[in-house]
LOVOMAR-883700 format. One record per atom (N, C-alpha, C, O): x, y, z; residue in three letters. Coordinates in steps of 0.001 Angstrom, whole numbers, plus 500000, padded with zeros to 6 digits. Layout:
// residues N
XYZALA ...
//
This chain:
// residues 324
525192488557513831UNK 525479488847512389UNK 524297489257511591UNK 523154488941511921UNK 524580489973510521UNK 523443490529509702UNK 523358489638508492UNK 524000488593508396UNK 522474490134507502UNK 522231489282506315UNK 523586489131505433UNK 523803488111504779UNK 524401490139505466UNK 525698490151504673UNK 526625489005505155UNK 527334488358504385UNK 526561488815506465UNK 527525487900507088UNK 527060486386507112UNK 527792485454507448UNK 525671486265506686UNK 525236484889506812UNK 524967484219505296UNK 524175483303505071UNK 525687484792504464UNK 525638484158503026UNK 525892482730503019UNK 525207481979502325UNK 526887482294503789UNK 527299480932503578UNK 526273479993504326UNK 526338478780504127UNK 525338480514505171UNK 524366479560505831UNK 523041479670505198UNK 522171478879505562UNK 522742480666504179UNK 521382480513503734UNK 521430480785502232UNK 522435481224501674UNK 520337480512501640UNK 520243480656500180UNK 520547481971499669UNK 519761482883499925UNK 521561482190498994UNK 522046483679498374UNK 521975483487496910UNK 523015483552496255UNK 520854483259496347UNK 520641483269494922UNK 519773484525494622UNK 519147485159495471UNK 519825484776493361UNK 518783485590492653UNK 518790487009493077UNK 518535487814492181UNK 519053487531494380UNK 518884488911494728UNK 519908489827494125UNK 521054489917494567UNK 519445490511493088UNK 520138491589492528UNK 520200492757493412UNK 519327492854494275UNK 521067493617493327UNK 521119494781494213UNK 519902495661493876UNK 519671495956492703UNK 519154496065494841UNK 517972496938494507UNK 518345498458494707UNK 518990498845495682UNK 517910499249493753UNK 518083500678493959UNK 516933501161494709UNK 515785501105494268UNK 517266501661495905UNK 516273502039497035UNK 515472503195496612UNK 514394503438497154UNK 515997503982495583UNK 515110505119495078UNK 513903504614494349UNK 512897505307494201UNK 514041503229493838UNK 513042502714493127UNK 511707502607494173UNK 510569502777493735UNK 511909502376495269UNK 510716502413496196UNK 510714503467497109UNK 510811503274498321UNK 510598504694496544UNK 510594505923497276UNK 509339506703496850UNK 509081506728495647UNK 508566507315497679UNK 507541508248497199UNK 506208507645497590UNK 506105506801498480UNK 505111508156496828UNK 503734507832497100UNK 503400506390496299UNK 503390506386495068UNK 503175505378496935UNK 502881504147496293UNK 501388503883496724UNK 501066503475497840UNK 500524504169495698UNK 499094504199495973UNK 498565502754495950UNK 499038501953495143UNK 497542502378496862UNK 496907501290496886UNK 495621501498495892UNK 494891502490495877UNK 495516500381495099UNK 494416500549494007UNK 493135499784494567UNK 493176498568494751UNK 492003500536494830UNK 490845499769495109UNK 490452498965493689UNK 490587499462492571UNK 489980497731493940UNK 489443496814493003UNK 488099497289492505UNK 487103497292493228UNK 488100497666491321UNK 486614498103490723UNK 485760496964490340UNK 486296495984489823UNK 484617496987490518UNK 483452496025490257UNK 482497496805489469UNK 482437498033489535UNK 481619495955488592UNK 480640496684487853UNK 479381496633488851UNK 479497496180489989UNK 478159497135488335UNK 477179497339489200UNK 476497496063489691UNK 475618496080490552UNK 476988494859489046UNK 476434493545489625UNK 477637492978490494UNK 477589491808490872UNK 478644493740490795UNK 479616493080491480UNK 480615492208490999UNK 481255491500491777UNK 480815492201489682UNK 481832491494488963UNK 482960492143488753UNK 482811493342488520UNK 484178491691488759UNK 485586492394488348UNK 485446493140487177UNK 484992492643486147UNK 485833494387487275UNK 485787495293486116UNK 487290495564485723UNK 488036496371486280UNK 487597494739484659UNK 488971494663484268UNK 489395495956483514UNK 490501496467483689UNK 488506496432482711UNK 488846497771482183UNK 488921498980483033UNK 489678499922482796UNK 488102498914484034UNK 488046499728485203UNK 489424499729485879UNK 490010500792486081UNK 489879498696486185UNK 491308498463486813UNK 492351499099486060UNK 493142499836486648UNK 492452498873484676UNK 493415499478483908UNK 493258500938484039UNK 494261501643484155UNK 492024501462484028UNK 491943502926484111UNK 492302503466485368UNK 492903504539485415UNK 491978502797486466UNK 492610503183487879UNK 494126503237487856UNK 494750504193488317UNK 494662502233487333UNK 496156502407487100UNK 496610503477486444UNK 497536504093486971UNK 496150503879485340UNK 496548504873484403UNK 496172506226485149UNK 497007507131485143UNK 494959506405485787UNK 494812507537486614UNK 495842507715487730UNK 496279508853487901UNK 496236506821488429UNK 497294506811489542UNK 498512507249488946UNK 499033508240489457UNK 499136506657487860UNK 500258507224487279UNK 500308508575486730UNK 501283509311486885UNK 499187508919486046UNK 498975510132485433UNK 498958511272486345UNK 499330512406486044UNK 498460510866487592UNK 498442511847488838UNK 499652511913489495UNK 499765512728490411UNK 500574511207489195UNK 501932511472489793UNK 502349510400490825UNK 503339510588491533UNK 501620509303490916UNK 502112508273491911UNK 503450507724491499UNK 503776507568490322UNK 504169507455492486UNK 505560506952492202UNK 505518505402492083UNK 506496504795491647UNK 504454504804492448UNK 504322503280492437UNK 502833502917492804UNK 502103503736493361UNK 502439501705492480UNK 500959501199492847UNK 501199499982493556UNK 502232499322493435UNK 500131499658494378UNK 500078498546495222UNK 498796497826495194UNK 497773498439495499UNK 498748496527494842UNK 497474495713494949UNK 497678494273494816UNK 498716493875494288UNK 496799493448495239UNK 495681493712496095UNK 496123493721497470UNK 496839492829497926UNK 495632494901498270UNK 495969494977499705UNK 494472495361500386UNK 493404495215499791UNK 494597495806501560UNK 493355496078502333UNK 492313497012501616UNK 491112496765501515UNK 492931498070501156UNK 491947498975500429UNK 491428498480499011UNK 490556499057498360UNK 492105497310498628UNK 491753496711497448UNK 490656495652497472UNK 490214495031496506UNK 490269495551498859UNK 489309494536499216UNK 489877493032498987UNK 489111492125498663UNK 491108492849499154UNK 491891491712498841UNK 491117490490499404UNK 491010489480498708UNK 490561490556500680UNK 490048489359501351UNK 488703488999500737UNK 488158487920500966UNK 488181489945499942UNK 486872489654499248UNK 487000489188497768UNK 485995489084497065UNK 488241488912497306UNK 488472488381496038UNK 488617486930495955UNK 489160486352496897UNK 488199486265494942UNK 488447484974494772UNK 489922484589494541UNK 490637485553494267UNK 490501483453494590UNK 491787483248494167UNK 492102483640492660UNK 493104484243492276UNK 491169483231491972UNK 491405483559490360UNK 491351485091490243UNK 492165485630489493UNK 490443485855490934UNK 490428487303490845UNK 491696487909491314UNK 492246488833490714UNK 492149487362492410UNK 493411487981492969UNK 494491487914491935UNK 495140488911491621UNK 494695486633491363UNK 495603486365490286UNK 495556487257489182UNK 496590487724488705UNK 494236487573488669UNK 493931488410487585UNK 494346489786488006UNK 495175490403487336UNK 493810490292489079UNK 494180491679489536UNK 495806491913489355UNK 496256492947488862UNK 496513490973489752UNK 497915491034489821UNK 498499491181488391UNK 499363491995488066UNK 497884490249487568UNK 498307490228486069UNK 498045491560485362UNK 498911492134484701UNK 496802492019485538UNK 496399493229484929UNK 497223494430485330UNK 497607495284484531UNK 497485494433486727UNK 498178495629487149UNK 499695495465486855UNK 500343496501486706UNK 500273494370486765UNK 501688494172486381UNK 501835494693484958UNK 502774495425484645UNK 500964494336484166UNK 500998494636482536UNK 500830496148482411UNK 501507496777481598UNK 499882496773483253UNK 499546498076483109UNK 500596499007483609UNK 500764500142483161UNK 501322498439484604UNK 502491499302485051UNK 503896499030484541UNK 504822499750484914UNK 504081498060483737UNK 505305497657483300UNK 506124498822482608UNK 505638499438481660UNK 507306499086483081UNK 508042500106482495UNK 507672501496482897UNK 508355502427482472UNK 506691501709483646UNK 506100503029484011UNK 506384503386485424UNK 507061504386485660UNK 505916502641486383UNK 506151502749487800UNK 506429501402488411UNK 506089500422487748UNK 507008501212489604UNK 507110499897490399UNK 505677499531490787UNK 504793500367490978UNK 505510498064490897UNK 504407497557491226UNK 504494496610492455UNK 505131495564492330UNK 503927496896493569UNK 504092496094494820UNK 502768495161494813UNK 501645495646494676UNK 502994493858494965UNK 501840492937494847UNK 501601492401496285UNK 502451491759496902UNK 500382492716496763UNK 499931492161497993UNK 499786490519498047UNK 499041489911497278UNK 500495489959498930UNK 500434488452499073UNK 500127487893500402UNK 500505486779500767UNK 499388488756501152UNK 499020488317502476UNK 497914487025502254UNK 497036486933501396UNK 498272486083503321UNK 497477484934503309UNK 497319484262504573UNK 497954484664505548UNK 496431483147504668UNK 496184482694506070UNK 497224481845506489UNK 497267481489507666UNK 498200481419505545UNK 499244480524505860UNK 500462480648504941UNK 500354481140503818UNK 501599480205505419UNK 502845480435504532UNK 502657479724503141UNK 503071480257502112UNK 502031478523503140UNK 501937477790501776UNK 501277478731500800UNK 501753478851499671UNK 500175479425501182UNK 499327480107500204UNK 500068481374499975UNK 500000481876498853UNK 500852482020501017UNK 501525483231500633UNK 502685483008499589UNK 503001483837498737UNK 503205481921499748UNK 504335481604498891UNK 503705481406497309UNK 504161481926496290UNK 502724480654497396UNK 501990480584495966UNK 501805481851495329UNK 502157482045494165UNK 501221482792496106UNK 500846484221495632UNK 502192485017495358UNK 502219485819494425UNK 503175484836496059UNK 504414485426495832UNK 505064484956494448UNK 505579485749493660UNK 504988483704494262UNK 505533483049492998UNK 504735483708491879UNK 505352484220490944UNK 503288483732491916UNK 502443484226490915UNK 502801485513490595UNK 502898485800489401UNK 503047486462491559UNK 503412487829491459UNK 504651488024490805UNK 504735488911489955UNK 505673487279491101UNK 506964487302490517UNK 506804487053489045UNK 507249487814488186UNK 506131485924488799UNK 505884485507487341UNK 505170486688486560UNK 505450486908485381UNK 504392487315487141UNK 503503488271486510UNK 504282489497486170UNK 503938490192485214UNK 505296489791486894UNK 506156491001486731UNK 506212492121487796UNK 506682493239487584UNK 505639491665489055UNK 505576492650490034UNK 507264492981490502UNK 508211492284490137UNK 507352494002491241UNK 508701494482491585UNK 508849494232493216UNK 509999494250493654UNK 507863494020494057UNK 508028493811495241UNK 506620493056495828UNK 505515493181495301UNK 506868492368496852UNK 505579491722497505UNK 505444492365498977UNK 506428492539499696UNK 504067492716499371UNK 503793493109500661UNK 502978492053501368UNK 502175491366500736UNK 503170491905502697UNK 502484490915503308UNK 502292491286504734UNK 503225491698505424UNK 500920491120505230UNK 500724491089506717UNK 501005489730507237UNK 501030488816506413UNK 501214489476508446UNK 501347488118509093UNK 500176487396508749UNK 499224488046508315UNK 500068486035508879UNK 498872485249508666UNK 497611485709509281UNK 497646486105510446UNK 496546485700508650UNK 495411486196509294UNK 494457484955509524UNK 494840483804509315UNK 493123485286509993UNK 492095484306510367UNK 492477483965511943UNK 491792484497512816UNK 493435483189512270UNK 493789483023513622UNK 495177483699513769UNK 496041483626512895UNK 495330484383514979UNK 496690485015514994UNK 497801483969515299UNK 497731483093516161UNK 498794484194514489UNK 499948483323514533UNK 500854483716515643UNK 500847484854516112UNK 501684482707516084UNK 502798482868517081UNK 504061483646516379UNK 504133483805515160UNK 504866484025517141UNK 506130484790516661UNK 506708483844515739UNK 507050484189514608UNK 506846482525516222UNK 507599481649515394UNK 506997481328513989UNK 507718481208512998UNK 505687481199513954UNK 504928480973512938UNK 505084482222511819UNK 505232482037510611UNK 505024483437512433UNK 505184484645511652UNK 506632484722511107UNK 506829485222509999UNK 507513484304511756UNK 508956484383511357UNK 509201483294510164UNK 509970483547509237UNK 508536482150510253UNK 508564481076509220UNK 507761481481507999UNK 508110481097506883UNK 506706482238508178UNK 505857482651507214UNK 506727483699506362UNK 506786483568505139UNK 507310484601506931UNK 508154485605506133UNK 509401485206505646UNK 509939485840504738UNK 510028484013506258UNK 511213483294505690UNK 510740482653504527UNK 511457482746503530UNK 509628481990504439UNK 509308481247503193UNK 508897482133502062UNK 509128481770500909UNK 508228483420502343UNK 507832484373501274UNK 509242484893500828UNK 509413485023499616UNK 510180485176501606UNK 511399485841501221UNK 512220484817500203UNK 512904485223499263UNK 512043483478500537UNK 512828482670499603UNK 512073482187498468UNK 512556481476497586UNK 510860482595498513UNK 509967482121497239UNK 510180482779495858UNK 509749482219494850UNK 510828483936495793UNK 511035484747494686UNK 512278485642494889UNK 512799485802495993UNK 512743486247493681UNK 513780487214493891UNK 513315488549494296UNK 514115489484494330UNK 511934488719494642UNK 511568489981494951UNK 511716490465496409UNK 511590489622497298UNK 511971491736496728UNK 512149492354497974UNK 510737492100498661UNK 509700492135497998UNK 510753491851499980UNK 509556491694500751UNK 509457492967501676UNK 510403493511502246UNK 508123493340501716UNK 507804494459502684UNK 506754493871503720UNK 505678493415503333UNK 507111493906505008UNK 506336493563506108UNK 505251494640506339UNK 505584495812506515UNK 504079494291506341UNK 502924495221506717UNK 502573494995508120UNK 502130493931508551UNK 502797496067508824UNK 502635496016510358UNK 501298496783510457UNK 501325498004510306UNK 500112496142510704UNK 498857496693510581UNK 498064496394511795UNK 498034495253512256UNK 497393497428512352UNK 496700497439513579UNK 495172497067513424UNK 494535496710514415UNK 494624497146512256UNK 493280496900511987UNK 492905495606511849UNK 493664494680512135UNK 491562495423511348UNK 491010493950511274UNK 491819493124510445UNK 492208493538509352UNK 492136491873510914UNK 493008490880510222UNK 494349491263510417UNK 495163490485509918UNK 494882492406511101UNK 496317492589511377UNK 496730492018512524UNK 495898491629513343UNK 498046491893512735UNK 498948491322513890UNK 499933492346514152UNK 501019492305513574UNK 499636493300515010UNK 500718494380515374UNK 501956493614515941UNK 501875492696516757UNK 503053494083515432UNK 504356493508515914UNK 505226494675516455UNK 505094495845516095UNK 506226494176517458UNK 507118495160518019UNK 508283495441517029UNK 508630494687516121UNK 508845496670517351UNK 509966496975516523UNK 511212496010516478UNK 511862495829515448UNK 511498495388517726UNK 512602494623517800UNK 512362493317517195UNK 513298492689516699UNK 511168492866517204UNK 510773491493516510UNK 510948491690515012UNK 511655490888514403UNK 510328492749514337UNK 510550493123512897UNK 512028493328512514UNK 512534492857511496UNK 512624494024513364UNK 514281494299513256UNK 514964492934513073UNK 515798492757512186UNK 514602492007513907UNK 515352490716513927UNK 514981490000512620UNK 515856489384512010UNK 513812490051512198UNK 513402489474510783UNK 514148490192509676UNK 514661489512508787UNK 514246491469509662UNK 514942492209508661UNK 516314491891508731UNK 516934491874507668UNK 516880491646509739UNK 518360491285509851UNK 518650489832509379UNK 519698489540508804UNK 517713488983509639UNK 518047487462509485UNK 517437486814508353UNK 517893485741507957UNK 516309487439507713UNK 515600486768506699UNK 515799487209505391UNK 515638488402505135UNK 516170486309504413UNK 516531486565503129UNK 515401487318502427UNK 514254486873502409UNK 515787488579501796UNK 514814489290501113UNK 513795490190501870UNK 513097491015501280UNK 513758490001503084UNK 512897490858503852UNK 513609492110504272UNK 514461492189505158UNK 513096493181503437UNK 513948494550503537UNK 513184495722503903UNK 513765496706504361UNK 511917495702503741UNK 511112496995504002UNK 509941496671505032UNK 509571495526505292UNK 509435497776505555UNK 508160497782506458UNK 507181498633505997UNK 507578499679505482UNK 505996498434506059UNK 505046499450505879UNK 504304499466507298UNK 503660498508507727UNK 504469500602507923UNK 504185500805509344UNK 502860501598509566UNK 502848502810509348UNK 501730500932510001UNK 500612501523510331UNK 499798500914511578UNK 498652500467511559UNK 500645501007512620UNK 500053500788513909UNK 499549501987514554UNK 499446502995513855UNK 499216502036515794UNK 498543503133516565UNK 499536504404516672UNK 499075505545516687UNK 500772504175516738UNK 501806505286516909UNK 502899505110516018UNK 504030504763516360UNK 502462505403514687UNK 503498505149513634UNK 504792505956513563UNK 505817505447513110UNK 504749507238514017UNK 505869507848514077UNK 506916507346514971UNK 508045507146514520UNK 506605507101516333UNK 507631506361517152UNK 508077505044516677UNK 509195504605516947UNK 507195504398515959UNK 507661502978515438UNK 508532503244514295UNK 509441502437514099UNK 508396504309513454UNK 509385504412512424UNK 510749504715513023UNK 511762504135512631UNK 510753505551513891UNK 512189505996514653UNK 512697504675515266UNK 513868504333515094UNK 511873503967515943UNK 512532502735516613UNK 512985501696515627UNK 514028501070515817UNK 512233501504514597UNK 512666500610513501UNK 514073500926512965UNK 515027500148512944UNK 514041502203512535UNK 515317502740511960UNK 516523502602512873UNK 517606502194512455UNK 516319502926514028UNK 517377502757515037UNK 517781501295515356UNK 518966500985515481UNK 516869500493515471UNK 517162498978515895UNK 517689498284514668UNK 518746497652514682UNK 516939498415513625UNK 517300497653512381UNK 518684498077511629UNK 519466497284511105UNK 518816499463511684UNK 519993499827511026UNK 519985499820509540UNK 519035500261508893UNK 521133499280508969UNK 521243498870507529UNK 520498497798506983UNK 520370497699505763UNK 519945496905507847UNK 519046495778507524UNK 517740496180506951UNK 517016495461506263UNK 517507497448507318UNK 516068498009506841UNK 516419499034505656UNK 517067500057505877UNK 515978498711504477UNK 516014499455503273UNK 515019500613503355UNK 515247501651502734UNK 513994500476504054UNK 513159501558503980UNK 511749501322504791UNK 511320500176504922UNK 511096502372505292UNK 509755502278505913UNK 508853503140505188UNK 509106504322504956UNK 507642502454504777UNK 506626503157504116UNK 505520503552505249UNK 505185502693506064UNK 505016504724505287UNK 503942505046506159UNK 502412504472505549UNK 502310504206504351UNK 501470504341506312UNK 500230503927506054UNK 499076504946506495UNK 499194506161506334UNK 498120504435506979UNK 496966505243507645UNK 496568506383506567UNK 496329507512506996UNK 496500506152505358UNK 496103507082504275UNK 496855508437504305UNK 496383509475503842UNK 498065508328504893UNK 499006509542504900UNK 498581510508505926UNK 499038511646505815UNK 497756510247506943UNK 497348510976507944UNK 498514511531508805UNK 498419512636509339UNK 499615510752508935UNK 500739510984509769UNK 501979511448509037UNK 503040511630509634UNK 501845511622507839UNK 502940511731506876UNK 503959512872507243UNK 505159512653507082UNK 503550514011507700UNK 504392515184508050UNK 505313514583509149UNK 506527514708508985UNK 504854513948510242UNK 505737513376511215UNK 506428512378510823UNK 507584512283511235UNK 505936511471510003UNK 506694510161509465UNK 507944510641508547UNK 509051510103508564UNK 507599511670507801UNK 508633512210506847UNK 509961512670507661UNK 511093512287507368UNK 509670513480508642UNK 510747513950509484UNK 511486512747510188UNK 512647512900510568UNK 510869511636510352UNK 511621510565510990UNK 512158509612510056UNK 512745508612510468UNK 511972509890508583UNK 512750509191507750UNK 512132508157507023UNK 512820507193506687UNK 510726508218506677UNK 510060507262505888UNK 510638507398504390UNK 511080508474503986UNK 510606506282503623UNK 510910506364502249UNK 509711506646501349UNK 509800506844500137UNK 508472506644502123UNK 507343506906501207UNK 505965506580502111UNK 505922506429503332UNK 504992506524501277UNK 503703506204501955UNK 502767505519500989UNK 502925505655499776UNK 501772504768501512UNK 500965503956500821UNK 499480504325501214UNK 498881503598502006UNK 498862505472500658UNK 497491505636500788UNK 496710505126499713UNK 497329504743498720UNK 495362505040499720UNK 494454504648498573UNK 494776505718497513UNK 495509506675497760UNK 494223505519496387UNK 494468506210495077UNK 493639507321494726UNK 493993508114493854UNK 492517507435495369UNK 491529508365494816UNK 491852509780494712UNK 491226510524493957UNK 492890510203495507UNK 493450511572495232UNK 494975511406495074UNK 495695512116495777UNK 495439510676494355UNK 496815510311494157UNK 497488511660493795UNK 498638511871494181UNK 496874512493493134UNK 497550513759492735UNK 497800514652493857UNK 498800515369493880UNK 496906514637494816UNK 497150515484496071UNK 498193514770496861UNK 499095515482497304UNK 498236513507497115UNK 499347512929497847UNK 500660513010497137UNK 501719513167497745UNK 500573512904495896UNK 501941513165495170UNK 502337514567495247UNK 503545514772495363UNK 501541515589495204UNK 501986517013495458UNK 502401517151496842UNK 503413517831497013UNK 501856516667497844UNK 502410516566499331UNK 503756515991499446UNK 504660516556500061UNK 503881514860498850UNK 505275514149498991UNK 506274515042498269UNK 507334515320498830UNK 505972515536496972UNK 506958516263496238UNK 507362517628496968UNK 508511518061496886UNK 506440518226497625UNK 506698519365498347UNK 507621519112499430UNK 508512519903499737UNK 507393517934500049UNK 508373517707501156UNK 509701517301500735UNK 510677517681501381UNK 509834516530499667UNK 511088516336499027UNK 511863517502498653UNK 513090517547498729UNK 511029518563498195UNK 511804519844497694UNK 512050520809498820UNK 512500521935498608UNK 511739520344500069UNK 512025521220501277UNK 511106522417501335UNK 511470523432501927UNK 509955522340500758UNK 508892523325500706UNK 507869523000502034UNK 506709522600501934UNK 508523523247503168UNK 507819522917504469UNK 506434523676504561UNK 505429523075504940UNK 506410524860504244UNK 505167525717504462UNK 504105525134503429UNK 502966524839503790UNK 504541524991502150UNK 503601524449501097UNK 503076523025501430UNK 501920522657501219UNK 503920522380501895UNK 503501520852502357UNK 502559520943503518UNK 501587520188503521UNK 502754521851504580UNK 501860521932505584UNK 500388522493505107UNK 499356522069505628UNK 500387523413504145UNK 499178523849503574UNK 498387522779502874UNK 497166522664502980UNK 499213521955502105UNK 498635520752501267UNK 497937519827502222UNK 496785519434502042UNK 498683519501503241UNK 498321518550504319UNK 497072518901504856UNK 496117518125504837UNK 497023520238505423UNK 495853520820506109UNK 494623520704505215UNK 493525520362505654UNK 494849520991504008UNK 493692520922503098UNK 493169519646502756UNK 492013519495502364UNK 494123518573502918UNK 493779517211502543UNK 493140516446503671UNK 492381515493503497UNK 493508516943504866UNK 493196516209506097UNK 491655515863506175UNK 491319514713506457UNK 490762516798505939UNK 489337516537506048UNK 488878515196505298UNK 488080514392505780UNK 489496515074504056UNK 489013513846503365UNK 489642512639504024UNK 489014511583504094UNK 490899512769504524UNK 491597511591505076UNK 490969511171506454UNK 491057510011506857UNK 490369512103507118UNK 489587511858508380UNK 488242511324508034UNK 487739510497508794UNK 487617511704506981UNK 486283511209506543UNK 486487509759506086UNK 485582508948506282UNK 487586509403505508UNK 487903507942504994UNK 487903507052506164UNK 487590505871506018UNK 488243507542507353UNK 488403506514508548UNK 486978506021508785UNK 486871504883509243UNK 486011506631508567UNK 484608506242508920UNK 484064505155507852UNK 483475504118508156UNK 484374505590506542UNK 483710504986505500UNK 484560504129504446UNK 484091503475503514UNK 485808504260504766UNK 486855503450503861UNK 486679503264502475UNK 486707504184501658UNK 486479501964502184UNK 486481501686500516UNK 485244502442499910UNK 485308502783498730UNK 484263502687500556UNK 483043503330500026UNK 483352504705499468UNK 482856505144498430UNK 484265505387500288UNK 484920506749499807UNK 485763506702498702UNK 485611507500497777UNK 486815505678498692UNK 487690505430497724UNK 487010505313496400UNK 487419505945495426UNK 485965504507496346UNK 485432504104495058UNK 484425505390494601UNK 484372505726493418UNK 483744505979495498UNK 482884506952495271UNK 483562508177494554UNK 483097508766493578UNK 484745508462495206UNK 485597509639494571UNK 486079509249493167UNK 486033510026492214UNK 486537508011493104UNK 487050507612491767UNK 485876507604490707UNK 486118507847489525UNK 484655507332491134UNK 483484507355490221UNK 483273508808489882UNK 483187509148488702UNK 483178509744490938UNK 482942511118490618UNK 484043511670489714UNK 483793512600488946UNK 485204511142489787UNK 486327511748488880UNK 486271511058487454UNK 487142511314486622UNK 485273510210487192UNK 485196509540485918UNK 486163508472485730UNK 486339508059484584UNK 486812507971486692UNK 487769506814486454UNK 487016505464486378UNK 487291504651485496UNK 486043505227487331UNK 485182503979487229UNK 483813504235487223UNK 483351505311487604UNK 483091503245486783UNK 481665503446486405UNK 480791503266487674UNK 479726503855487863UNK 481401502332488567UNK 480449501938489704UNK 481252501961490892UNK 482402501521490897UNK 480682502468491922UNK 481293502439493269UNK 481009501269494150UNK 481222501318495361UNK 480459500060493458UNK 480048498936494058UNK 481228498399494864UNK 482343498293494354UNK 480956498044496198UNK 481926497328496971UNK 481462496061497719UNK 480321495962498169UNK 482373495123497830UNK 482005493781498414UNK 482168493780500026UNK 481506493019500732UNK 483053494647500511UNK 483362494518501810UNK 482278494581502852UNK 481461495502502870UNK 482278493554503752UNK 481092493507504633UNK 481524494182505866UNK 482719494291506139UNK 480549494656506650UNK 480805495394508004UNK 481078496734507852UNK 481243497392508879UNK 481179497392506540UNK 481546498715506514UNK 480179499589506321UNK 479089499021506262UNK 480308500988506227UNK 479210501825506288UNK 479110502301504840UNK 480089502696504207UNK 477795502235504326UNK 477434502885502997UNK 477435504371503141UNK 477268504905504237UNK 477613505008502085UNK 477390506466502071UNK 476036506700501999UNK 475461506388500956UNK 475314507269503055UNK 473906507759503053UNK 473886509222502499UNK 474889509833502132UNK 472620509692502491UNK 472534511108501816UNK 473315512173502493UNK 473891513034501828UNK 473360512149503880UNK 474254513084504765UNK 475655512823504420UNK 476438513767504308UNK 476026511610504243UNK 477567511399504060UNK 477851511928502668UNK 478838512636502471UNK 477038511614501729UNK 477402512175500315UNK 477318513607500242UNK 478053514162499425UNK 476515514335500985UNK 476634515784501042UNK 477982516174501625UNK 478666517025501057UNK 478381515584502730UNK 479624516012503383UNK 480859515765502411UNK 481788516558502264UNK 480713514477501738UNK 481831514154500798UNK 481900515367499720UNK 482952515912499386UNK 480619515697499235UNK 480753516657498190UNK 481286518072498530UNK 481813518804497693UNK 481113518373499759UNK 481532519659500435UNK 483190519537500455UNK 483905520456500055UNK 483682518337500951UNK 485032518128501129UNK 485658518173499801UNK 486712518801499705UNK 485128517557498683UNK 485819517516497389UNK 485737518680496700UNK 486631518994495915UNK 484548519533496932UNK 484493520965496367UNK 485727521756496810UNK 486266522521496011UNK 486203521597498081UNK 487262522381498465UNK 488506521990497973UNK 489401522833497897UNK 488706520779497609UNK 489964520124497110UNK 490031520174495556UNK 491117519982495010UNK 488890520428494808UNK 488907520331493335UNK 489924521322492752UNK 490583520928491790UNK 490119522490493193UNK 491076523218492581UNK 492564522805492593UNK 493406523322491858UNK 492813521828493492UNK 494242521369493565UNK 494213519940492797UNK 495233519253492745UNK 493072519555492242UNK 493039518267491454UNK 493680518372490150UNK 493824519493489662UNK 494112517254489480UNK 494582517221488202UNK 493491517638487202UNK 492396517075487226UNK 493766518602486334UNK 492704518986485451UNK 492241517907484585UNK 491113517971484098UNK 493003516935484355UNK 492742515625483521UNK 491611514840484220UNK 490902514071483572UNK 491442515039485567UNK 490438514122486247UNK 489737515021487231UNK 489853514894488450UNK 488919516041486567UNK 488026516781487456UNK 486840515998488003UNK 486579514877487568UNK 486107516600488977UNK 484895515941489414UNK 483754516095488317UNK 483378517201487930UNK 483269514972487880UNK 482136514900486808UNK 480945514479487263UNK 479987514664486513UNK 480740513913488394UNK 479558513205488919UNK 479351513334490226UNK 478388512779490756UNK 
//
């Protein structure tokens, strides 16, 4: 039996029918801006939200991996959600990241996100120590029952992630209240998207791509409902998605080909690139990041980034040109 057949056995409160078009398109992840001393830059975060929306993003996500979520205090995470929810209200949907080390903490974050006005929550399985399948299932069950918001499972291959098989996620989508979406970013995202859609059927409301959109053309053909890249070139990601939606395959291929050098460069430097591009576009004042273990941009990397961005600048929104 699927979710619809299990209403008598499980809590069936709260869930209004969700318009699946609400969660379609480019949902950019917001890096968390800090000032030069490493303190949370609240005004900078508001500017990042406005930049993303004005560049055409269909939704925003925070705090997640690209937001340095693991490097925020509990109070900072809550504040980031509050600021983002207020800044997006009535403009675009907001997906709040609620990944935590255990179900109890994820539930608390989920309730905070719902109270703040988020539209969806996104969670990886518990991190620090890898959870068992039973613990992962209970974790997502508790998140799904903690609020009226739909839940997106983040299937992530990188640090802190716990890659899951398609049939395991499909079973959770079928049986757990509110668990309706997946963000897929393991090593072979295209085949995983196809497998999820085939196995989960109508229990799956949509799959979002990840990995900065590096596989979007393949994922789109396989039926993703959107993608979740970082936001520093939200205008270019939105342009690519809109071309795909309009059936402009050649234009989309051209945009993708021109965007790819930046997306590949990001794989080496991550958050340092996201923030440096936002700084150069005049959105934030400082590219300071807290993430440990990453690579800083040395002189050679900065020169390469400059060359990549110079090639992309003609495609950027004229309201946010390169200024530094």
